[in-house]
FILUM-426074 format. One record per residue: x, y, z of N, C-alpha, C in turn; residue in one letter; residue number from 1. Coordinates in steps of 0.05 Angstrom, whole numbers, plus 32768, in hexadecimal, padded with zeros to 4 digits. Layout:
BEGIN
ATOM  n.px  n.py  n.pz  ca.px  ca.py  ca.pz  c.px  c.py  c.pz  aa    i
ATOM     X     Y     Z      X      Y      Z     X     Y     Z   A  NUM
...
This chain:
BEGIN
ATOM  n.px  n.py  n.pz  ca.px  ca.py  ca.pz  c.px  c.py  c.pz  aa    i
ATOM  8969  8608  8958   8958   85EF   8962  8947  85F7  8975   M    1
ATOM  892A  85F7  8976   8917   85FE   8985  8900  85EC  8986   T    2
ATOM  88F4  85E9  89A3   88DE   85D8   89A6  88C6  85EC  89B3   L    3
ATOM  88B2  85F0  89A0   88A0   8601   89AA  8884  85EF  89B1   K    4
ATOM  8879  85F7  89C7   885B   85ED   89CB  884C  8601  89CF   V    5
ATOM  8832  85FD  89BE   881F   8612   89BD  8805  8609  89C5   A    6
ATOM  87FC  8617  89DC   87E0   8610   89E6  87D9  85F4  89EC   G    7
ATOM  87EC  85E5  89FC   87E9   85C6   89FE  87D4  85C6  8A15   L    8
ATOM  87C1  85B8  8A14   87A8   85AB   8A28  87A4  8592  8A23   T    9
ATOM  87A1  8587  8A3C   879C   856C   8A46  878A  8569  8A58   K   10
ATOM  8770  855C  8A57   8762   8557   8A6C  875F  8537  8A70   R   11
ATOM  875A  8532  8A8B   8751   8518   8A91  8739  8519  8A9E   Y   12
ATOM  8721  8510  8A8D   8705   850C   8A98  8703  852C  8A96   K   13
ATOM  86F6  8539  8AB0   86F1   8552   8AAD  8706  8565  8AB9   E   14
ATOM  8721  855C  8ABE   8734   856C   8AC8  874D  8573  8AB7   K   15
ATOM  874E  858A  8AB6   8767   8598   8AA0  877F  8591  8AB1   K   16
ATOM  8792  8582  8AA2   87AB   857F   8AAE  87C0  8594  8AA3   I   17
ATOM  87BC  8597  8A8A   87CB   85AC   8A7C  87B1  85BF  8A72   L   18
ATOM  87B9  85D8  8A72   87A6   85EC   8A6A  87B5  8604  8A5B   D   19
ATOM  87B5  85FE  8A41   87C1   8614   8A2D  87DC  861A  8A31   G   20
ATOM  87EE  8607  8A38   8808   8608   8A3F  8817  860F  8A22   L   21
ATOM  8827  8628  8A26   8832   8635   8A0A  884F  8637  8A18   T   22
ATOM  8866  8630  8A09   8883   8638   8A0F  8895  8631  89F9   L   23
ATOM  88AE  863B  89F8   88BF   8637   89E4  88DA  862D  89F0   E   24
ATOM  88EA  861B  89E8   8903   8615   89F2  8916  8611  89DE   A   25
ATOM  892D  861B  89E2   893F   8614   89D2  8956  8606  89DC   D   26
ATOM  8970  8605  89D5   8986   85F3   89E0  8989  85FD  89FC   Q   27
ATOM  898C  85E8  8A0D   8990   85F1   8A29  897B  85DD  8A37   G   28
ATOM  8979  85E5  8A52   8968   85D4   8A62  894D  85E7  8A6B   I   29
ATOM  8939  85D8  8A66   8920   85E6   8A6F  8917  85D3  8A85   C   30
ATOM  8917  85E0  8A9C   890F   85D0   8AB7  88F1  85D2  8ABC   A   31
ATOM  88E6  85C3  8ABF   88C5   85C2   8AC5  88C7  85B6  8AE2   V   32
ATOM  88C3  85CC  8AF5   88BE   85C5   8B11  88A2  85C9  8B19   L   33
ATOM  8897  85B3  8B26   887F   85B5   8B31  8878  85A3  8B42   A   34
ATOM  8866  85A3  8B56   885D   858F   8B68  8856  8572  8B58   P   35
ATOM  8858  855B  8B6A   884D   8542   8B5C  882D  8546  8B57   N   36
ATOM  8827  853A  8B40   880B   853D   8B3D  8802  8556  8B29   G   37
ATOM  8815  8566  8B22   8810   857F   8B16  880D  857B  8AF9   A   38
ATOM  8815  8564  8AED   8814   855F   8AD0  8830  8561  8AC1   G   39
ATOM  8843  855D  8AD2   885D   855C   8AC5  8860  8542  8AAF   K   40
ATOM  885C  852F  8ABC   885C   8516   8AAD  884B  8513  8A93   T   41
ATOM  8830  8520  8A97   8821   8521   8A7E  882C  8532  8A64   T   42
ATOM  883C  854C  8A71   8846   855D   8A61  885E  854E  8A51   F   43
ATOM  886D  853E  8A60   8882   8530   8A4F  887A  8520  8A41   F   44
ATOM  8863  850B  8A48   8856   84F7   8A39  8850  8508  8A1B   R   45
ATOM  8844  8520  8A1E   883B   852A   8A04  8851  8536  89F3   I   46
ATOM  8866  853D  8A04   8881   8547   89F5  888A  852D  89E8   L   47
ATOM  8889  851A  89F4   8895   84FF   89E6  8886  84EF  89D3   A   48
ATOM  8870  84FF  89CC   8859   84F3   89B9  8850  84D8  89C2   S   49
ATOM  884F  84D3  89D8   8841   84BD   89E2  8827  84C0  89E9   V   50
ATOM  881F  84D6  89F4   8802   84DD   89F9  87FB  84F3  89E7   L   51
ATOM  87E2  84F4  89DB   87DA   850B   89C9  87CE  851D  89D9   P   52
ATOM  87D2  853C  89D4   87C5   8552   89E6  87AB  8554  89D6   P   53
ATOM  8796  855F  89EB   8778   8562   89E3  877E  857E  89D0   D   54
ATOM  878E  8590  89D9   878E   85A8   89C6  87AB  85AE  89C5   E   55
ATOM  87B3  85C1  89B3   87CB   85C8   89B2  87E0  85BA  899D   G   56
ATOM  87FB  85C1  8997   8807   85B8   8988  8829  85BB  8992   R   57
ATOM  8837  85A9  898A   8855   85A9   898D  8864  85AD  8976   I   58
ATOM  8877  85BE  8976   8889   85C4   895C  88A8  85C0  8968   Y   59
ATOM  88B6  85B1  8952   88D3   85B0   8955  88D8  85BC  893B   F   60
ATOM  88EB  85D6  893E   88F7   85E3   8929  88E1  85EC  8915   N   61
ATOM  88CB  85F4  891D   88B4   85F9   890E  88A3  85EC  8906   G   62
ATOM  88A9  85CC  8908   8898   85BB   88FB  888A  85A9  8910   E   63
ATOM  8872  85A4  890A   885E   8596   891D  8866  8577  8920   D   64
ATOM  886E  8570  8939   8878   8555   8940  8866  8540  8935   I   65
ATOM  8849  8543  8939   8839   852F   892A  8842  852C  890F   D   66
ATOM  884A  8541  88FE   884E   853D   88E2  886B  8532  88DF   E   67
ATOM  887C  853A  88F6   8896   852C   88EE  8897  850D  88F6   L   68
ATOM  8884  8506  8907   887F   84EA   8910  8899  84E0  891B   G   69
ATOM  88A1  84C7  890C   88BB   84BA   8916  88D5  84C9  8913   G   70
ATOM  88D5  84DF  8901   88EB   84F2   8901  88EE  84FA  8919   G   71
ATOM  88DB  8508  8927   88DA   8512   8942  88E5  8500  8957   Y   72
ATOM  88DC  84E8  8957   88E0   84D1   896A  8900  84C9  8963   R   73
ATOM  8909  84CB  894F   8928   84C5   894A  893C  84D8  895A   R   74
ATOM  8933  84F3  895B   8941   8509   8968  893B  850D  8985   I   75
ATOM  8929  84F7  8990   891F   84FD   89AA  892B  84E4  89BE   L   76
ATOM  8930  84EF  89D9   8937   84DD   89EA  8927  84E1  8A03   G   77
ATOM  8919  84CE  8A0F   8905   84D2   8A1F  890A  84BB  8A3A   Y   78
ATOM  890C  84C6  8A54   8911   84B9   8A65  88F6  84BE  8A7D   L   79
ATOM  88E3  84A7  8A78   88CC   84AD   8A86  88D2  84A9  8AA2   P   80
ATOM  88C0  84B4  8AB3   88BC   84B2   8ACF  88C1  8498  8ADC   Q   81
ATOM  88B1  8487  8AD2   88B5   8469   8AD6  88BA  8455  8ABB   N   82
ATOM  88D5  8453  8AB6   88D6   8446   8A9E  88D5  8429  8AA1   P   83
ATOM  88CC  841A  8A8C   88C7   83FE   8A91  88E1  83F0  8A89   G   84
ATOM  88E0  83D8  8A91   88FD   83C5   8A90  88F3  83AA  8A87   M   85
ATOM  8907  839C  8A7B   8903   8380   8A72  8917  8375  8A8D   Y   86
ATOM  890C  8369  8AA0   891E   8364   8ABC  8933  834D  8AB2   P   87
ATOM  8932  833F  8A9F   8948   832E   8A9E  895C  8332  8A85   H   88
ATOM  895C  834C  8A7C   896A   8358   8A6E  8982  8363  8A7C   Y   89
ATOM  899C  8364  8A6F   89AE   8373   8A7F  89AD  838F  8A75   T   90
ATOM  89BC  83A1  8A87   89BB   83BB   8A78  89C6  83C0  8A5F   G   91
ATOM  89D9  83AE  8A55   89E5   83AF   8A3B  89CE  83A4  8A29   R   92
ATOM  89C2  8391  8A2F   89AB   8388   8A1A  8997  839C  8A19   Q   93
ATOM  898D  83A5  8A2E   897B   83BF   8A2D  8982  83D6  8A19   F   94
ATOM  899A  83DE  8A1C   89A4   83F3   8A0A  89A5  83E9  89EF   W   95
ATOM  89AA  83D3  89EA   89AC   83C6   89CF  898D  83C7  89C4   D   96
ATOM  897D  83BC  89D3   8962   83BC   89C9  8953  83D7  89C6   Y   97
ATOM  895D  83EE  89D7   8951   8409   89D2  895F  8411  89B9   I   98
ATOM  8978  840D  89B6   8986   8416   899C  8978  840B  8981   A   99
ATOM  896F  83F1  8984   895D   83E3   896B  8947  83F4  8967   V  100
ATOM  8938  83F8  897D   891E   8405   8981  8922  8420  8974   L  101
ATOM  8935  8430  8979   8938   8448   896F  8947  844D  8957   K  102
ATOM  8950  8430  894A   895E   842F   8932  8973  8442  892D   D  103
ATOM  8984  8440  8945   899F   8448   8944  89B4  843A  893B   V  104
ATOM  89C2  844A  892D   89D8   8438   891C  89E9  842B  8934   D  105
ATOM  89F5  8413  8930   8A04   8400   8948  8A1C  840E  8951   T  106
ATOM  8A2B  841D  893B   8A44   842A   8943  8A3D  8444  8955   V  107
ATOM  8A2A  8454  894B   8A1F   846A   895C  8A17  8460  897A   Q  108
ATOM  8A08  844D  897B   89FB   8440   8993  8A11  8438  89AA   A  109
ATOM  8A24  8430  899B   8A3C   8423   89AB  8A4B  8439  89B6   E  110
ATOM  8A50  844C  89A6   8A5D   846B   89AF  8A4E  8475  89C3   K  111
ATOM  8A33  8477  89C1   8A24   8484   89D4  8A21  8475  89F1   N  112
ATOM  8A1F  845A  89ED   8A22   8447   8A03  8A36  844A  8A17   I  113
ATOM  8A4D  844C  8A07   8A6A   844B   8A14  8A6C  8466  8A24   E  114
ATOM  8A67  847B  8A13   8A68   8497   8A1F  8A56  849A  8A37   K  115
ATOM  8A3E  8494  8A39   8A2D   849A   8A4B  8A2A  848A  8A62   F  116
ATOM  8A32  846D  8A5D   8A36   845E   8A72  8A4B  8460  8A83   S  117
ATOM  8A65  846B  8A76   8A79   8475   8A82  8A76  848E  8A97   S  118
ATOM  8A6B  84A1  8A8B   8A64   84B6   8A9A  8A50  84B2  8AB5   I  119
ATOM  8A3F  84A1  8AAD   8A2E   8497   8AC4  8A36  847E  8AD6   L  120
ATOM  8A4F  8478  8AD1   8A5C   8463   8AE1  8A4C  844D  8ADD   H  121
ATOM  8A47  8440  8AC9   8A36   8427   8AC9  8A48  840D  8ABA   L  122
ATOM  8A5F  8411  8AB6   8A71   83FF   8AA8  8A6C  83E4  8AB4   E  123
ATOM  8A6E  83E3  8ACB   8A6F   83C8   8AE0  8A4E  83C1  8ADF   N  124
ATOM  8A3F  83C9  8AD5   8A24   83C1   8ADB  8A17  83B7  8AC1   E  125
ATOM  8A28  83B6  8AAD   8A17   83AD   8A8C  8A12  8393  8A90   L  126
ATOM  8A1F  837D  8A9F   8A17   8363   8A9B  89FF  8358  8AAF   K  127
ATOM  89F8  8369  8AC4   89E9   8360   8AD5  89C9  8366  8ACC   K  128
ATOM  89B5  8354  8AD2   8998   8357   8ACA  8990  8370  8AD7   P  129
ATOM  897F  837F  8AC6   8971   8393   8ACF  8963  8390  8AEB   L  130
ATOM  8959  8378  8AF1   8949   8374   8B08  8957  8374  8B23   K  131
ATOM  8972  8370  8B1E   8987   836E   8B32  898E  838A  8B39   N  132
ATOM  898C  83A2  8B2B   8995   83B9   8B2D  898A  83C9  8B42   L  133
ATOM  8997  83DD  8B50   8986   83EC   8B65  897A  8402  8B53   S  134
ATOM  8962  840E  8B61   8954   8421   8B55  8967  8438  8B45   G  135
ATOM  8979  843F  8B54   898D   8459   8B4B  899E  844C  8B2F   G  136
ATOM  899F  8436  8B33   89B5   8427   8B20  89A1  8425  8B04   M  137
ATOM  8987  841C  8B0B   8976   8419   8AF3  896E  8432  8AEA   F  138
ATOM  896E  8447  8AF3   896C   8467   8AE9  8981  846D  8AD9   R  139
ATOM  8999  8468  8AE0   89AF   8470   8AD3  89B1  845C  8AB6   R  140
ATOM  89A7  8443  8AB9   89A3   8435   8A9F  8991  8445  8A8D   V  141
ATOM  897A  844B  8A9B   8966   8454   8A89  896F  8471  8A7D   S  142
ATOM  897C  847C  8A8D   8986   8499   8A81  899A  8495  8A67   I  143
ATOM  89A8  8481  8A68   89BC   8477   8A53  89AB  846F  8A3B   V  144
ATOM  8997  8462  8A41   8985   845C   8A2D  8974  8471  8A1C   A  145
ATOM  896F  8489  8A2E   8962   849F   8A22  8976  84AE  8A0E   A  146
ATOM  8990  84A8  8A15   89A4   84B9   8A06  89B0  84A7  89F0   L  147
ATOM  89A9  848B  89E9   89B6   847C   89D8  89B5  8485  89BA   I  148
ATOM  89A0  8496  89B2   899E   84A1   8997  89AB  84BC  8995   N  149
ATOM  89B9  84C7  89AD   89C5   84DE   89AB  89B1  84F7  89A4   D  150
ATOM  899A  84F8  89B5   8983   850A   89A9  898A  8528  89A6   P  151
ATOM  897B  8533  899C   8976   8551   899D  8963  855E  89AC   K  152
ATOM  8952  854D  89B6   893E   8557   89C8  893D  8540  89DA   V  153
ATOM  8942  8544  89F8   8945   8533   8A0F  8932  8536  8A24   L  154
ATOM  8921  8523  8A27   890A   852A   8A3B  8911  8518  8A54   L  155
ATOM  8912  8524  8A6B   891C   8516   8A85  8905  851D  8A9A   L  156
ATOM  88F4  850B  8AA0   88E0   850C   8AB5  88E6  8501  8ACD   D  157
ATOM  88F0  8512  8AE2   88F9   850B   8AFD  8912  84FA  8AF7   E  158
ATOM  892A  8502  8AE9   893C   84F3   8AE3  8950  84EC  8AF9   P  159
ATOM  894D  84FE  8B0F   8963   84F5   8B27  8957  84E3  8B3D   S  160
ATOM  893B  84D9  8B39   892E   84CA   8B4C  8941  84AF  8B53   A  161
ATOM  8946  84AC  8B66   8958   8493   8B70  8975  8495  8B6B   G  162
ATOM  8983  84AC  8B63   899F   84AF   8B60  89A8  84B9  8B7A   L  163
ATOM  89BE  84AD  8B82   89D0   84B5   8B99  89DA  84D3  8B95   D  164
ATOM  89DF  84E2  8BAC   89EB   84FB   8BA6  8A03  84FB  8B93   P  165
ATOM  8A1B  84EB  8B94   8A2C   84ED   8B7D  8A26  84E9  8B66   K  166
ATOM  8A0F  84D8  8B5D   8A05   84D2   8B4A  89F4  84E8  8B38   E  167
ATOM  89EA  84F9  8B4C   89DC   8510   8B46  89ED  8522  8B3D   R  168
ATOM  8A02  8527  8B49   8A16   8540   8B3F  8A1E  8534  8B26   V  169
ATOM  8A29  851C  8B22   8A34   8513   8B05  8A1D  851C  8AF0   R  170
ATOM  8A06  8515  8AFA   89F0   8511   8AE6  89E6  8533  8ADD   F  171
ATOM  89EB  8540  8AF4   89E6   855E   8AEC  89FD  8569  8ADC   K  172
ATOM  8A1A  8561  8ADE   8A2E   856A   8AD1  8A2A  8561  8AB3   N  173
ATOM  8A1E  8548  8AB2   8A18   853F   8A97  8A07  854F  8A86   M  174
ATOM  89F0  8552  8A95   89D9   8566   8A86  89E2  857D  8A7F   L  175
ATOM  89F5  858B  8A8E   8A01   85A5   8A88  8A0E  85A2  8A6C   N  176
ATOM  8A1E  8592  8A6B   8A2D   8589   8A54  8A1B  8585  8A39   E  177
ATOM  8A05  8573  8A3F   89F4   856E   8A29  89E6  8583  8A21   L  178
ATOM  89DE  8598  8A33   89CD   85AE   8A2B  89DB  85BF  8A17   A  179
ATOM  89F1  85BE  8A0F   8A02   85D0   8A00  89F2  85CA  89E4   Q  180
ATOM  89EC  85B0  89DB   89E5   85AA   89C4  89CC  859D  89C0   E  181
ATOM  89B4  85A0  89D5   899C   8592   89D5  8989  85A4  89E3   R  182
ATOM  8973  859E  89DA   8959   85A9   89EE  8954  8592  8A02   I  183
ATOM  8959  8599  8A1F   8954   8583   8A33  8938  8590  8A43   I  184
ATOM  8926  8585  8A46   8912   8588   8A5A  8916  8570  8A75   F  185
ATOM  8913  8581  8A89   8918   8575   8AA1  8902  8579  8AB5   L  186
ATOM  88F7  8565  8ABA   88E2   856B   8AD3  88E9  855F  8AED   S  187
ATOM  88E2  856F  8B03   88E8   8567   8B1D  88D2  8572  8B30   T  188
ATOM  88CF  8569  8B47   88C1   8577   8B5F  88D5  8582  8B72   H  189
ATOM  88F0  857D  8B6B   8906   8583   8B80  8915  859C  8B77   I  190
ATOM  8918  85B3  8B83   8923   85CC   8B79  8942  85C8  8B79   T  191
ATOM  894B  85B9  8B88   8968   85B3   8B89  8971  85A4  8B70   S  192
ATOM  8961  8596  8B60   8968   858B   8B45  896B  859C  8B33   D  193
ATOM  8962  85B3  8B35   8962   85CA   8B1A  8974  85DF  8B27   I  194
ATOM  897C  85E0  8B3D   898C   85FD   8B46  89A7  8603  8B38   D  195
ATOM  89B0  85EA  8B29   89C6   85EB   8B1D  89C3  85F6  8B01   F  196
């Protein structure tokens, strides 16, 4: 399993945000470490096929992701830096909604929700409206949403933002386990987030 980025370039007006970026990643974690404003989020949005590049291509297992279309998005999990929410939804309603959007089988979605909500200690938060959750709690709910389809490619843009120290440790342990069977891209500007 490989994800190859070939000559990725993105401009905003006259400024080049990405300039001929080329890399290849296989199973494991590929950490993207750069200061704020360096283009990490732009890169992740292109990897998630949310934003088109000006130049360059992305290939999953040798196939262009543009040609794979929905097939690529079905094997993708994406946690944006600032995920949106429906404030009156509970965590559980939000996950059910994401599962429907991603066309995840109900049994599989339930299994993944149970597994990842337990790892991230969210069992007691499932009935609270999202608007009543702390920033760190909503981040954890969003991480479960990114994992609901058991993705082969997982994109995590600043995933530990808002997590307390204990939750960061749990999250890092979970990532190490997930990386055995997935390609994970993790962006951060904090070196301690990737020292593991």
